[in-house]
C-alpha positions as a Python dict, from the first residue, in 0.01 Angstrom:
ca = {
    (1, 'M'): (0, 0, 0),
    (2, 'N'): (-119, 263, -267),
    (3, 'K'): (-388, 153, -456),
    (4, 'D'): (-264, 169, -819),
    (5, 'R'): (46, 44, -717),
    (6, 'E'): (-118, -260, -543),
    (7, 'M'): (-320, -319, -868),
    (8, 'T'): (-20, -355, -1066),
    (9, 'Q'): (160, -616, -847),
    (10, 'T'): (105, -985, -882),
    (11, 'I'): (-77, -1130, -614),
    (12, 'R'): (270, -1291, -461),
    (13, 'K'): (429, -973, -461),
    (14, 'Q'): (138, -826, -263),
    (15, 'I'): (158, -1119, -11),
    (16, 'I'): (553, -1077, 23),
    (17, 'N'): (528, -704, 84),
    (18, 'L'): (238, -786, 355),
    (19, 'L'): (458, -1061, 521),
    (20, 'L'): (721, -823, 540),
    (21, 'D'): (554, -578, 771),
    (22, 'G'): (436, -823, 1000),
    (23, 'D'): (285, -1170, 1060),
    (24, 'F'): (-84, -1291, 932),
    (25, 'S'): (-282, -1590, 913),
    (26, 'A'): (-376, -1741, 595),
    (27, 'K'): (-723, -1550, 651),
    (28, 'E'): (-614, -1217, 674),
    (29, 'I'): (-379, -1257, 374),
    (30, 'S'): (-655, -1369, 159),
    (31, 'Q'): (-918, -1093, 300),
    (32, 'T'): (-592, -828, 191),
    (33, 'V'): (-495, -946, -138),
    (34, 'K'): (-870, -1050, -217),
    (35, 'I'): (-822, -1421, -294),
    (36, 'R'): (-986, -1734, -153),
    (37, 'E'): (-788, -1879, 177),
    (38, 'K'): (-720, -2192, -32),
    (39, 'E'): (-530, -2011, -280),
    (40, 'V'): (-309, -1882, -10),
    (41, 'Y'): (-156, -2194, 83),
    (42, 'D'): (-28, -2238, -260),
    (43, 'H'): (118, -1893, -300),
    (44, 'L'): (288, -1965, 46),
    (45, 'A'): (480, -2259, -118),
    (46, 'H'): (602, -2060, -412),
    (47, 'I'): (700, -1751, -194),
    (48, 'S'): (899, -1962, 30),
    (49, 'R'): (1131, -2065, -249),
    (50, 'S'): (1155, -1734, -404),
    (51, 'V'): (1249, -1541, -102),
    (52, 'S'): (1482, -1784, 7),
    (53, 'A'): (1692, -1664, -295),
    (54, 'H'): (1737, -1326, -169),
    (55, 'N'): (1837, -1470, 197),
    (56, 'K'): (1533, -1442, 366),
    (57, 'T'): (1296, -1691, 508),
    (58, 'L'): (918, -1781, 535),
    (59, 'V'): (857, -1811, 889),
    (60, 'I'): (549, -2022, 1028),
    (61, 'A'): (525, -1917, 1410),
    (62, 'P'): (480, -2229, 1606),
    (63, 'I'): (98, -2326, 1633),
    (64, 'H'): (-67, -2483, 1928),
    (65, 'C'): (-334, -2711, 2049),
    (66, 'L'): (-573, -2475, 2233),
    (67, 'S'): (-722, -2760, 2425),
    (68, 'C'): (-349, -2909, 2566),
    (69, 'G'): (-116, -2659, 2457),
    (70, 'Y'): (116, -2898, 2258),
    (71, 'V'): (327, -2694, 2013),
    (72, 'F'): (367, -2814, 1656),
    (73, 'K'): (737, -2702, 1672),
    (74, 'D'): (892, -2811, 1330),
    (75, 'R'): (553, -2788, 1131),
    (76, 'K'): (682, -2744, 749),
    (77, 'R'): (323, -2768, 591),
    (78, 'F'): (161, -2414, 525),
    (79, 'T'): (-189, -2590, 633),
    (80, 'R'): (-367, -2592, 964),
    (81, 'P'): (-292, -2954, 1128),
    (82, 'S'): (-646, -3100, 1141),
    (83, 'R'): (-618, -3232, 1481),
    (84, 'C'): (-356, -3264, 1784),
    (85, 'P'): (-150, -3573, 1810),
    (86, 'L'): (-133, -3576, 2178),
    (87, 'C'): (-503, -3510, 2300),
    (88, 'K'): (-672, -3571, 1936),
    (89, 'G'): (-838, -3242, 1980),
    (90, 'R'): (-952, -3032, 1706),
    (91, 'R'): (-912, -2682, 1865),
    (92, 'I'): (-580, -2567, 1694),
    (93, 'E'): (-453, -2213, 1669),
    (94, 'K'): (-406, -2079, 1303),
    (95, 'P'): (-83, -2065, 1167),
    (96, 'R'): (88, -1716, 1160),
    (97, 'Y'): (336, -1648, 849),
    (98, 'R'): (584, -1376, 804),
    (99, 'I'): (897, -1304, 619),
    (100, 'R'): (1245, -1233, 810),
}
């Protein structure tokens, strides 16, 4: 992105443009737009609603447990689950987001 343009865009617009280009984790988004990772989750909720007005969808890639392979198929929350419901393990892949 052009540096001058990046400075004039809102944080949400920067995140939308980023997610239109590919899939990213909350940590990657926070590093790119220079905000805390926790703030990203609040922005994602708003972005999800605003992109739906333009016939687009904020997609969360299926997350899986790194211990047993359990897949969180229909998860709607933007944050990472704290533990696996199957094996109770805490080695959960970080969710990745994109806009389609």
